[in-house]
C-alpha positions, 0 to 999 in steps of 0.5 A: 190185109194187103198193103196200099201199094199192092192194091195199086199194083193189082189195079194196074193189072185190070182192064177198065171193064174189070174195074167196072165189074169189081165196082159193081161187085163191091156194091152188090156185097154192100147190099148182100150184107144187109140181106144175108140174115134173111137169106139164111132161112130154109125156103119151102121147096116150091120157091126154088124147085119146079113141080115135076109131077112126082118124078125124081129130082135128079136127071141121071145116074152117074155110076152103074155099079150095083149096090154091093157089087164088090161084097162078094168074097170071090172077086178078081184079085184086082177088084178085091184089092180096090175094095180093101183099100176103099173100105180101109179109107172109108173106115178112117173117114167114118171115124173122122180121120182125114189125110189132106195136104201135109196132114196125115190121118188128122183126127177132126174130133167127134163133131167136125168143126168145118170152120176150123183150120187144123194146121195152125189150130185157128177158128175162122170168123163166122161173119159176112163172107166177103168181109173175111180176108182169107189171106190173113193168117192171123184171121183165118190160118192158112185158108188151104187147110181150112178149105180142103176138107170142105171140098168134101172129096172124102164124102165121095169115098164114103159113097163109093164104100156104100155102093161097093159093099152095100153097107149102109153105115157108110151112107149114114156117115156121109149124111151125118157129115152133110147134116153137120156142115149144113148146120154150121155153115149158114148161107153167106157166113164164114169162110166156106162161102168165101170162094166161088171155086170152093163152092164149085168143087163142093157141088161136084162132090155133093152130086157124086155123093148123092148119086152113090148113096141115093138108094139108101133112102137117107136123102129124104124129107126135111134133110133132102129139102135143106140139102137141095136148098143149099145146092140151089144157093151154091149155084146161084152164088157162083152164077153171079160171082163168076171170076172175070178179067185177070182172075179168070184162070182155073177158078173160072173153069172150076166154077163153071164145072160145078154149076154145069154138073149140079144144074144138069143133075138137078133139072128140077131147080127153077133156074137150072136150065139158065144156069146150065146154058151159061156154064156150058158156054163158059166151059166151051170158051175156056177150054180154048182160052186157057189151053194152047192149040198144042194142048199145053196150059196157058197158066204155065203150071203143070199141076193146074193143067191136070186140075183143069183137065179133070174139070173139063173131062167130068163136065163133058161126061155129064153133058153126054149123060144128059144128052147135051154133048159138047162140041167136037172142038171141045173133045178134040182140045181135051184130047190134046190136053191128054196128049200133052201130059202123056208126053211129059210123063214118058220119061219118069213116074210123075209130071214135072213141077213147072209152075205152081201146084197145090195138090188140087183135084176134083174127085176121089174115084180110086187111086191117087187122083193126082197121079197122071197115069190114072187119068191117062187110062180114062183118055185111052178109053175115050179116044181109043189111043194106044199111046195113051194106054202105054202111058197109063200102063194099066186099067185104073179103078177110076175108069170103073167108077167114071166110065162104067162096067164096059170100060174094062173091055174097052181098055183091053181092046186097045192094042199096043204095038209090040216093041214100040217103046222108043222115046222120041223128041217132041215139041209143043211150040205154042206152049213153049215146051220142048222135049229132047228124048232118047231111048235104046228100047230098054225102058230104064235107059230112057233119057228125057230133057224138058226145056221151058221156053214158053210165055211167063204165065196167063193174063195180066197177073200170071198168078201161078207162074214162076220165074223159070225161063229157059230152065230144064229138068232131066230124067234118066233110068225112069227117075228124076235127076234134075228137077223143078223144086216145086211150090211148097206154100202160098200164104203161110211163109212169104220167104219160102213162097218167094224162093220157090217162085224165084229164078234161083230155085230153077235150073237156069241162070241168074244175073246180078242176083235178080229174078228174070221177072218181077214179083209184086205179090203172092199171085201177082207179077209185074215186069216179066221175061219173054222167052222164045225158041230160036232153033229146034232140031230133033233127031232120033237120038235126041237133038238140039234146042236153043232159046233166049229170053229178055228178062234182064234187058231192063238192067242198066247194061241190058243182058240177053240170056241164050241157052242151048241144050244138045242131047246125044243119046248114043253118047248119053251126053247132054251139053248145056251152053249158056251165052250171056250177051252183054257189054259190062261186068255182071255176076252170073249164077247157074243152079242145078237142082237135084232130086231128093234121092240123088247122092252127090259126091265131088269128083275133083275140080268142078265134076260131081258124081250123082248116084241115082240108084239105077245108074250114075250121072256125072255133072261137070260145070264150066271151069270158070265157075266157082261151085258151092253145094247146098242141101237143106240150107235155110240161110240162104234158102237153097237145096230143097224140093217140095212134092206137095203143099207144105211138104218139103225135103232137103235135096242137093243143089249145085250153084256155080258162080262167076263174074263176066265182062261182055259176051260170055259163054259157059258150057256144062256137061252131063254124062248119063251112065249106063244102067247098073246091073241088078242081080236077084 
């Protein structure tokens, strides 16, 4: 349970309207507690379905893959590889082995316990859902590990395996797991009814699973009635509990997407039309509200940008399927979202890890659903853009499932200008993201620097933001060099949660050992730094960007941090200049967090040689700094990178410290060497 002080701080982050809504919700939950037992009973179809004169319950078919389409032994090599990977994965799932978050091939037992947290080995309480404190590890374990398998991404994999191979045992395995879930999770009881976002994600995966296995004839009779009854309850529960006010971030998008997709797919549900209209309105509003005009996320969390993009995309495609296409403005804004992640992915193989990320995704339709390139292949087809195709690099299996058989020809028809692989410096001023980039047209010689000069986060709590104003990442030779270390944890390890969100966990400056912005809770910020760009001067070989923030002006002697980055692509040099504008004496700390594959060796003085694999980089810190090297340190916590939830790896961090008095300038130089000669 949260402390009294936390509740007071959280209350201060709410508007009067939100407080009124939460008061109303509290009264609603009090009534629901007395009605919950009655509501668990399976209802007769006529109580929640309209009579459709014998028509099918579903409105459309989502996937045009014919049953057994990939069963042939004479498939093209690419489709053969897709099928083999799919069937191996589906066989594991059918044997109750799942991989999620930090768990690999986790055996869930002969009968899956859907209310068991497999990371800590804890059963969550089977009581009235709103009364469960999901953040209390002693009560529920880590809720992320409980909720993840209950999102039922893996049932879509079974559905795809049935569709591709024609083997009905995959459909039976999906139905068996659905039946056990329905039996173990009575309405309103337990953790799986606790979060409307989880209900929304489950709805989307159920819709796709049902669509893929519908031809098996297994969704009939009593089971079909029970399933539709629970789907109706999912939609109803979300519709009356949409996130509002300070909590209306990516959760609201996921909730509305689940309702829109399910109510559109099952128009026979009595309230489907009303639910569809309301959820559609929310999606049209939130794509504008939660993303900047230049396409960047207002949450300042790149992982959640990709998560929200998937919700918006899949909802938009459903709208087209049912003949209720979204507005041109919606699709134009979605295109900007694709462009934003495409540009950010140019310099390396993955997106940078600015802000929180928890490995969340919407559907598993082949490949890694967290890989930006598979989604860019969808964007290339939808918008016919050659730059999207270049970023995607190849046609993805996801396109076949989501866009249909014709998508391959559409992708192949998009041309890419020959020799046009030059990386250009780009700015996203609304988001506050600036890229200094340079290339000599050899893809492994690209240099890409991404500078964070944006707002701290979204709305009054800025839930998924980090204290990372004026931080930057560097990629060279197509690889990460200087990195944002990631997120690692939400609920289990408070000290680690605090570290990965802190200023010292980012490539920026710490003043007097304090964070730029004030942490008040796991997802709650108080006073926060305001950053702004002072100058943007791109050039053909890089350019200059200057920014500053006021995160330390609250100190007794106010301090302004100003940083300039100068990239000269011809000289292959990046100059980092930090100006500390102050009057009194202050302790200064500058961190350089290196990727886990980097091998760091001292080269005398404040100079370090960094072997990146394909090349060597030299980092020379300002001579006024006393430099210390950390790798996998737990006291203090420093020298770590986390590429996924509850996964971390030791990496090298260089920390330079000094004491300054009055205005001070510190200059660090990074020289990016030439590409190594690779002999075969």
